[in-house]
VMD Tcl script that builds the backbone (N, CA, C; Angstrom):
set m [mol new atoms 351]
animate dup $m
set s [atomselect $m all]
$s set {name element resname resid chain x y z} {
  {N N MET 1 A -89.359 138.018 0.351}
  {CA C MET 1 A -90.488 137.192 -0.036}
  {C C MET 1 A -90.439 136.847 -1.520}
  {N N GLY 2 A -89.934 137.797 -2.340}
  {CA C GLY 2 A -89.834 137.574 -3.783}
  {C C GLY 2 A -88.893 136.437 -4.124}
  {N N LYS 3 A -87.803 136.324 -3.359}
  {CA C LYS 3 A -86.838 135.245 -3.596}
  {C C LYS 3 A -87.450 133.884 -3.271}
  {N N LEU 4 A -88.252 133.824 -2.215}
  {CA C LEU 4 A -88.902 132.575 -1.832}
  {C C LEU 4 A -89.864 132.113 -2.930}
  {N N ILE 5 A -90.639 133.043 -3.457}
  {CA C ILE 5 A -91.569 132.701 -4.542}
  {C C ILE 5 A -90.793 132.223 -5.761}
  {N N PHE 6 A -89.693 132.880 -6.075}
  {CA C PHE 6 A -88.854 132.475 -7.200}
  {C C PHE 6 A -88.318 131.063 -6.999}
  {N N ILE 7 A -87.819 130.770 -5.812}
  {CA C ILE 7 A -87.270 129.436 -5.515}
  {C C ILE 7 A -88.352 128.373 -5.617}
  {N N VAL 8 A -89.514 128.656 -5.055}
  {CA C VAL 8 A -90.621 127.694 -5.112}
  {C C VAL 8 A -91.045 127.455 -6.559}
  {N N SER 9 A -91.123 128.503 -7.366}
  {CA C SER 9 A -91.522 128.331 -8.769}
  {C C SER 9 A -90.480 127.529 -9.536}
  {N N GLN 10 A -89.199 127.723 -9.228}
  {CA C GLN 10 A -88.147 126.956 -9.888}
  {C C GLN 10 A -88.192 125.486 -9.469}
  {N N LEU 11 A -88.430 125.233 -8.208}
  {CA C LEU 11 A -88.577 123.845 -7.735}
  {C C LEU 11 A -89.772 123.176 -8.402}
  {N N HIS 12 A -90.839 123.938 -8.571}
  {CA C HIS 12 A -92.033 123.414 -9.234}
  {C C HIS 12 A -91.722 123.021 -10.675}
  {N N LYS 13 A -90.911 123.822 -11.354}
  {CA C LYS 13 A -90.511 123.511 -12.734}
  {C C LYS 13 A -89.623 122.281 -12.799}
  {N N LEU 14 A -88.811 122.061 -11.781}
  {CA C LEU 14 A -87.926 120.892 -11.753}
  {C C LEU 14 A -88.646 119.614 -11.343}
  {N N ALA 15 A -89.748 119.759 -10.618}
  {CA C ALA 15 A -90.471 118.589 -10.126}
  {C C ALA 15 A -90.951 117.709 -11.272}
  {N N GLY 16 A -91.453 118.314 -12.332}
  {CA C GLY 16 A -91.966 117.542 -13.466}
  {C C GLY 16 A -90.918 116.648 -14.089}
  {N N PRO 17 A -89.806 117.217 -14.582}
  {CA C PRO 17 A -88.774 116.369 -15.185}
  {C C PRO 17 A -88.184 115.344 -14.215}
  {N N CYS 18 A -88.034 115.716 -12.960}
  {CA C CYS 18 A -87.497 114.757 -11.982}
  {C C CYS 18 A -88.462 113.596 -11.780}
  {N N LEU 19 A -89.743 113.920 -11.674}
  {CA C LEU 19 A -90.756 112.900 -11.416}
  {C C LEU 19 A -91.068 112.059 -12.654}
  {N N THR 20 A -91.084 112.700 -13.818}
  {CA C THR 20 A -91.496 111.972 -15.026}
  {C C THR 20 A -90.347 111.355 -15.799}
  {N N LEU 21 A -89.117 111.836 -15.577}
  {CA C LEU 21 A -87.984 111.313 -16.340}
  {C C LEU 21 A -86.841 110.780 -15.490}
  {N N LEU 22 A -86.299 111.608 -14.615}
  {CA C LEU 22 A -85.108 111.176 -13.876}
  {C C LEU 22 A -85.358 109.957 -12.989}
  {N N TYR 23 A -86.371 110.037 -12.140}
  {CA C TYR 23 A -86.638 108.893 -11.268}
  {C C TYR 23 A -87.025 107.649 -12.068}
  {N N PRO 24 A -87.925 107.756 -13.059}
  {CA C PRO 24 A -88.246 106.560 -13.847}
  {C C PRO 24 A -87.049 105.978 -14.598}
  {N N LEU 25 A -86.154 106.841 -15.096}
  {CA C LEU 25 A -84.952 106.319 -15.754}
  {C C LEU 25 A -84.103 105.515 -14.776}
  {N N TYR 26 A -83.881 106.071 -13.608}
  {CA C TYR 26 A -83.104 105.378 -12.576}
  {C C TYR 26 A -83.786 104.061 -12.186}
  {N N ALA 27 A -85.088 104.132 -11.919}
  {CA C ALA 27 A -85.814 102.936 -11.488}
  {C C ALA 27 A -85.853 101.878 -12.593}
  {N N SER 28 A -85.905 102.303 -13.841}
  {CA C SER 28 A -85.910 101.350 -14.961}
  {C C SER 28 A -84.589 100.606 -15.056}
  {N N VAL 29 A -83.499 101.327 -14.885}
  {CA C VAL 29 A -82.178 100.676 -14.907}
  {C C VAL 29 A -82.062 99.696 -13.751}
  {N N MET 30 A -82.508 100.115 -12.570}
  {CA C MET 30 A -82.452 99.235 -11.411}
  {C C MET 30 A -83.333 97.996 -11.625}
  {N N ALA 31 A -84.476 98.175 -12.271}
  {CA C ALA 31 A -85.368 97.047 -12.548}
  {C C ALA 31 A -84.719 96.060 -13.510}
  {N N LEU 32 A -84.030 96.576 -14.515}
  {CA C LEU 32 A -83.336 95.691 -15.459}
  {C C LEU 32 A -82.227 94.899 -14.783}
  {N N GLU 33 A -81.588 95.504 -13.800}
  {CA C GLU 33 A -80.489 94.857 -13.096}
  {C C GLU 33 A -80.956 93.914 -11.993}
  {N N SER 34 A -82.223 93.983 -11.615}
  {CA C SER 34 A -82.718 93.101 -10.557}
  {C C SER 34 A -83.055 91.726 -11.128}
  {N N THR 35 A -83.205 90.765 -10.258}
  {CA C THR 35 A -83.497 89.401 -10.702}
  {C C THR 35 A -84.987 89.132 -10.864}
  {N N THR 36 A -85.824 89.996 -10.342}
  {CA C THR 36 A -87.265 89.787 -10.420}
  {C C THR 36 A -87.857 90.492 -11.650}
  {N N LYS 37 A -88.937 89.959 -12.159}
  {CA C LYS 37 A -89.616 90.537 -13.317}
  {C C LYS 37 A -90.727 91.502 -12.903}
  {N N LYS 38 A -91.123 91.467 -11.649}
  {CA C LYS 38 A -92.243 92.281 -11.174}
  {C C LYS 38 A -91.988 93.768 -11.405}
  {N N ASP 39 A -90.802 94.251 -11.097}
  {CA C ASP 39 A -90.509 95.670 -11.283}
  {C C ASP 39 A -90.368 96.040 -12.764}
  {N N ASP 40 A -89.984 95.067 -13.592}
  {CA C ASP 40 A -89.905 95.328 -15.032}
  {C C ASP 40 A -91.284 95.705 -15.574}
  {N N GLU 41 A -92.299 95.017 -15.110}
  {CA C GLU 41 A -93.665 95.285 -15.565}
  {C C GLU 41 A -94.084 96.714 -15.237}
  {N N GLN 42 A -93.783 97.161 -14.025}
  {CA C GLN 42 A -94.129 98.528 -13.621}
  {C C GLN 42 A -93.483 99.545 -14.539}
  {N N TRP 43 A -92.193 99.373 -14.821}
  {CA C TRP 43 A -91.486 100.411 -15.570}
  {C C TRP 43 A -91.739 100.331 -17.061}
  {N N LEU 44 A -91.911 99.157 -17.612}
  {CA C LEU 44 A -92.325 99.073 -19.020}
  {C C LEU 44 A -93.717 99.676 -19.194}
  {N N SER 45 A -94.593 99.390 -18.258}
  {CA C SER 45 A -95.939 99.975 -18.284}
  {C C SER 45 A -95.862 101.493 -18.193}
  {N N TYR 46 A -95.001 101.993 -17.322}
  {CA C TYR 46 A -94.855 103.436 -17.174}
  {C C TYR 46 A -94.437 104.075 -18.493}
  {N N TRP 47 A -93.426 103.520 -19.149}
  {CA C TRP 47 A -92.923 104.140 -20.376}
  {C C TRP 47 A -93.949 104.073 -21.492}
  {N N ILE 48 A -94.746 103.027 -21.535}
  {CA C ILE 48 A -95.831 102.955 -22.518}
  {C C ILE 48 A -96.829 104.074 -22.264}
  {N N LEU 49 A -97.253 104.225 -21.020}
  {CA C LEU 49 A -98.234 105.256 -20.677}
  {C C LEU 49 A -97.652 106.662 -20.816}
  {N N TYR 50 A -96.410 106.842 -20.430}
  {CA C TYR 50 A -95.751 108.147 -20.575}
  {C C TYR 50 A -95.720 108.551 -22.051}
  {N N SER 51 A -95.371 107.620 -22.915}
  {CA C SER 51 A -95.338 107.903 -24.352}
  {C C SER 51 A -96.719 108.265 -24.879}
  {N N PHE 52 A -97.708 107.515 -24.455}
  {CA C PHE 52 A -99.081 107.781 -24.884}
  {C C PHE 52 A -99.541 109.167 -24.424}
  {N N ILE 53 A -99.300 109.491 -23.165}
  {CA C ILE 53 A -99.695 110.800 -22.626}
  {C C ILE 53 A -98.978 111.920 -23.369}
  {N N THR 54 A -97.706 111.736 -23.647}
  {CA C THR 54 A -96.935 112.753 -24.363}
  {C C THR 54 A -97.482 112.960 -25.774}
  {N N LEU 55 A -97.810 111.884 -26.463}
  {CA C LEU 55 A -98.380 112.000 -27.812}
  {C C LEU 55 A -99.733 112.702 -27.787}
  {N N VAL 56 A -100.581 112.342 -26.827}
  {CA C VAL 56 A -101.882 112.988 -26.712}
  {C C VAL 56 A -101.706 114.475 -26.430}
  {N N GLU 57 A -100.790 114.803 -25.541}
  {CA C GLU 57 A -100.511 116.211 -25.235}
  {C C GLU 57 A -100.083 116.981 -26.481}
  {N N MET 58 A -99.271 116.367 -27.305}
  {CA C MET 58 A -98.815 117.029 -28.527}
  {C C MET 58 A -99.989 117.328 -29.456}
  {N N VAL 59 A -100.914 116.407 -29.538}
  {CA C VAL 59 A -102.059 116.569 -30.435}
  {C C VAL 59 A -103.039 117.613 -29.918}
  {N N ILE 60 A -103.312 117.587 -28.618}
  {CA C ILE 60 A -104.333 118.496 -28.068}
  {C C ILE 60 A -103.724 119.711 -27.361}
  {N N ASP 61 A -102.482 120.017 -27.674}
  {CA C ASP 61 A -101.792 121.130 -27.014}
  {C C ASP 61 A -102.577 122.445 -27.028}
  {N N PRO 62 A -103.159 122.844 -28.153}
  {CA C PRO 62 A -103.922 124.108 -28.127}
  {C C PRO 62 A -105.072 124.084 -27.118}
  {N N ALA 63 A -105.727 122.959 -26.969}
  {CA C ALA 63 A -106.826 122.858 -26.010}
  {C C ALA 63 A -106.311 122.900 -24.577}
  {N N LEU 64 A -105.135 122.356 -24.339}
  {CA C LEU 64 A -104.567 122.356 -22.990}
  {C C LEU 64 A -104.218 123.758 -22.509}
  {N N GLU 65 A -103.970 124.647 -23.447}
  {CA C GLU 65 A -103.670 126.030 -23.066}
  {C C GLU 65 A -104.859 126.697 -22.384}
  {N N LEU 66 A -106.057 126.154 -22.594}
  {CA C LEU 66 A -107.251 126.690 -21.948}
  {C C LEU 66 A -107.352 126.279 -20.481}
  {N N PHE 67 A -106.547 125.292 -20.082}
  {CA C PHE 67 A -106.553 124.785 -18.709}
  {C C PHE 67 A -105.212 125.087 -18.048}
  {N N PRO 68 A -105.110 126.232 -17.393}
  {CA C PRO 68 A -103.819 126.616 -16.809}
  {C C PRO 68 A -103.329 125.676 -15.706}
  {N N ILE 69 A -104.210 124.860 -15.148}
  {CA C ILE 69 A -103.764 123.940 -14.088}
  {C C ILE 69 A -103.363 122.572 -14.644}
  {N N TRP 70 A -103.325 122.426 -15.983}
  {CA C TRP 70 A -102.997 121.131 -16.573}
  {C C TRP 70 A -101.664 120.595 -16.052}
  {N N TYR 71 A -100.646 121.450 -15.976}
  {CA C TYR 71 A -99.331 120.998 -15.528}
  {C C TYR 71 A -99.417 120.388 -14.126}
  {N N ASP 72 A -100.175 121.024 -13.248}
  {CA C ASP 72 A -100.324 120.512 -11.881}
  {C C ASP 72 A -101.099 119.199 -11.857}
  {N N VAL 73 A -102.148 119.126 -12.654}
  {CA C VAL 73 A -102.945 117.894 -12.737}
  {C C VAL 73 A -102.083 116.762 -13.290}
  {N N LYS 74 A -101.330 117.063 -14.338}
  {CA C LYS 74 A -100.450 116.057 -14.936}
  {C C LYS 74 A -99.409 115.585 -13.925}
  {N N LEU 75 A -98.876 116.500 -13.137}
  {CA C LEU 75 A -97.878 116.143 -12.133}
  {C C LEU 75 A -98.454 115.151 -11.117}
  {N N VAL 76 A -99.679 115.366 -10.705}
  {CA C VAL 76 A -100.333 114.447 -9.758}
  {C C VAL 76 A -100.566 113.086 -10.423}
  {N N ILE 77 A -101.039 113.094 -11.661}
  {CA C ILE 77 A -101.267 111.831 -12.385}
  {C C ILE 77 A -99.959 111.068 -12.552}
  {N N MET 78 A -98.912 111.780 -12.944}
  {CA C MET 78 A -97.627 111.128 -13.153}
  {C C MET 78 A -97.060 110.591 -11.838}
  {N N ALA 79 A -97.285 111.314 -10.748}
  {CA C ALA 79 A -96.837 110.821 -9.443}
  {C C ALA 79 A -97.540 109.505 -9.125}
  {N N TRP 80 A -98.831 109.426 -9.422}
  {CA C TRP 80 A -99.574 108.189 -9.176}
  {C C TRP 80 A -99.030 107.049 -10.042}
  {N N LEU 81 A -98.658 107.360 -11.270}
  {CA C LEU 81 A -98.102 106.332 -12.157}
  {C C LEU 81 A -96.734 105.863 -11.685}
  {N N VAL 82 A -95.926 106.784 -11.163}
  {CA C VAL 82 A -94.519 106.517 -10.857}
  {C C VAL 82 A -94.281 105.939 -9.473}
  {N N LEU 83 A -94.918 106.501 -8.467}
  {CA C LEU 83 A -94.543 106.161 -7.094}
  {C C LEU 83 A -94.800 104.690 -6.770}
  {N N PRO 84 A -93.791 104.023 -6.216}
  {CA C PRO 84 A -93.894 102.588 -5.924}
  {C C PRO 84 A -95.061 102.229 -5.004}
  {N N LYS 85 A -95.455 103.135 -4.148}
  {CA C LYS 85 A -96.573 102.865 -3.240}
  {C C LYS 85 A -97.866 102.600 -4.007}
  {N N PHE 86 A -98.063 103.299 -5.125}
  {CA C PHE 86 A -99.310 103.193 -5.878}
  {C C PHE 86 A -99.213 102.242 -7.066}
  {N N LYS 87 A -98.062 102.202 -7.739}
  {CA C LYS 87 A -97.862 101.384 -8.940}
  {C C LYS 87 A -98.992 101.589 -9.948}
  {N N GLY 88 A -99.313 102.845 -10.172}
  {CA C GLY 88 A -100.401 103.202 -11.072}
  {C C GLY 88 A -100.174 102.756 -12.497}
  {N N ALA 89 A -98.940 102.802 -12.963}
  {CA C ALA 89 A -98.652 102.411 -14.340}
  {C C ALA 89 A -98.982 100.933 -14.574}
  {N N ALA 90 A -98.552 100.075 -13.678}
  {CA C ALA 90 A -98.840 98.645 -13.822}
  {C C ALA 90 A -100.343 98.395 -13.720}
  {N N PHE 91 A -101.009 99.111 -12.819}
  {CA C PHE 91 A -102.460 98.968 -12.667}
  {C C PHE 91 A -103.178 99.343 -13.954}
  {N N LEU 92 A -102.878 100.520 -14.523}
  {CA C LEU 92 A -103.548 100.954 -15.754}
  {C C LEU 92 A -103.238 100.016 -16.914}
  {N N TYR 93 A -102.006 99.556 -16.978}
  {CA C TYR 93 A -101.654 98.634 -18.062}
  {C C TYR 93 A -102.476 97.355 -17.971}
  {N N LYS 94 A -102.496 96.764 -16.781}
  {CA C LYS 94 A -103.242 95.515 -16.606}
  {C C LYS 94 A -104.729 95.712 -16.860}
  {N N ARG 95 A -105.254 96.825 -16.388}
  {CA C ARG 95 A -106.693 97.067 -16.438}
  {C C ARG 95 A -107.204 97.464 -17.817}
  {N N PHE 96 A -106.423 98.259 -18.566}
  {CA C PHE 96 A -106.930 98.802 -19.821}
  {C C PHE 96 A -106.095 98.448 -21.043}
  {N N VAL 97 A -104.804 98.701 -20.986}
  {CA C VAL 97 A -103.957 98.525 -22.158}
  {C C VAL 97 A -103.869 97.056 -22.561}
  {N N ARG 98 A -103.655 96.179 -21.601}
  {CA C ARG 98 A -103.531 94.751 -21.902}
  {C C ARG 98 A -104.768 94.220 -22.612}
  {N N GLU 99 A -105.946 94.628 -22.159}
  {CA C GLU 99 A -107.194 94.166 -22.782}
  {C C GLU 99 A -107.283 94.617 -24.241}
  {N N GLN 100 A -106.906 95.871 -24.496}
  {CA C GLN 100 A -106.936 96.379 -25.867}
  {C C GLN 100 A -105.910 95.655 -26.740}
  {N N MET 101 A -104.752 95.377 -26.181}
  {CA C MET 101 A -103.723 94.672 -26.946}
  {C C MET 101 A -104.149 93.242 -27.268}
  {N N LYS 102 A -104.839 92.604 -26.336}
  {CA C LYS 102 A -105.333 91.251 -26.596}
  {C C LYS 102 A -106.317 91.256 -27.758}
  {N N LYS 103 A -107.200 92.238 -27.768}
  {CA C LYS 103 A -108.172 92.352 -28.863}
  {C C LYS 103 A -107.452 92.593 -30.184}
  {N N TYR 104 A -106.525 93.530 -30.177}
  {CA C TYR 104 A -105.797 93.879 -31.388}
  {C C TYR 104 A -104.926 92.720 -31.862}
  {N N ARG 105 A -104.231 92.086 -30.937}
  {CA C ARG 105 A -103.346 90.973 -31.282}
  {C C ARG 105 A -104.142 89.820 -31.866}
  {N N GLY 106 A -105.325 89.569 -31.312}
  {CA C GLY 106 A -106.174 88.506 -31.841}
  {C C GLY 106 A -106.591 88.781 -33.267}
  {N N LYS 107 A -106.913 90.024 -33.569}
  {CA C LYS 107 A -107.315 90.394 -34.927}
  {C C LYS 107 A -106.150 90.304 -35.903}
  {N N THR 108 A -104.975 90.769 -35.497}
  {CA C THR 108 A -103.841 90.733 -36.407}
  {C C THR 108 A -103.339 89.306 -36.601}
  {N N THR 109 A -103.383 88.497 -35.564}
  {CA C THR 109 A -102.968 87.098 -35.700}
  {C C THR 109 A -103.913 86.380 -36.652}
  {N N HIS 110 A -105.200 86.630 -36.494}
  {CA C HIS 110 A -106.196 86.007 -37.381}
  {C C HIS 110 A -105.993 86.498 -38.809}
  {N N PHE 111 A -105.793 87.783 -38.994}
  {CA C PHE 111 A -105.588 88.373 -40.298}
  {C C PHE 111 A -104.300 87.837 -40.933}
  {N N MET 112 A -103.237 87.787 -40.156}
  {CA C MET 112 A -101.964 87.309 -40.679}
  {C C MET 112 A -102.023 85.823 -40.994}
  {N N GLY 113 A -102.788 85.095 -40.216}
  {CA C GLY 113 A -102.955 83.665 -40.465}
  {C C GLY 113 A -103.617 83.404 -41.798}
  {N N LYS 114 A -104.585 84.247 -42.174}
  {CA C LYS 114 A -105.264 84.097 -43.457}
  {C C LYS 114 A -104.328 84.388 -44.612}
  {N N ASN 115 A -103.432 85.333 -44.433}
  {CA C ASN 115 A -102.513 85.705 -45.519}
  {C C ASN 115 A -101.438 84.654 -45.754}
  {N N LYS 116 A -101.153 83.842 -44.765}
  {CA C LYS 116 A -100.092 82.835 -44.904}
  {C C LYS 116 A -100.521 81.718 -45.850}
  {N N HIS 117 A -101.794 81.448 -45.924}
  {CA C HIS 117 A -102.257 80.320 -46.731}
  {C C HIS 117 A -102.360 80.711 -48.140}
}
mol reanalyze $m
mol bondsrecalc $m
mol representation Tube
mol addrep $m
């Protein structure tokens, strides 16, 4: 029984990197090689969100230690972002990130326009 628990715990440790890095890397390369732009949006969105989540984790790491299930919660969130059935990354990008970028881009374009004159 001890060996089974060990194997399951090791698989659990591998699930994160496989789900958050290996599969997205493979899918990103395949998206670049495809002729359609639709899959590019999903994977660019994923890498933007993955970077953001990683940065936030770095900043609030001490607080995350208080939540021992964070790794499991993150794994579920990342699965939703990654899996083609859900396309969570593209959804979040369209719904939230794009709107913020439009606001920011409008301000910087206006600001930069004033400096040109």
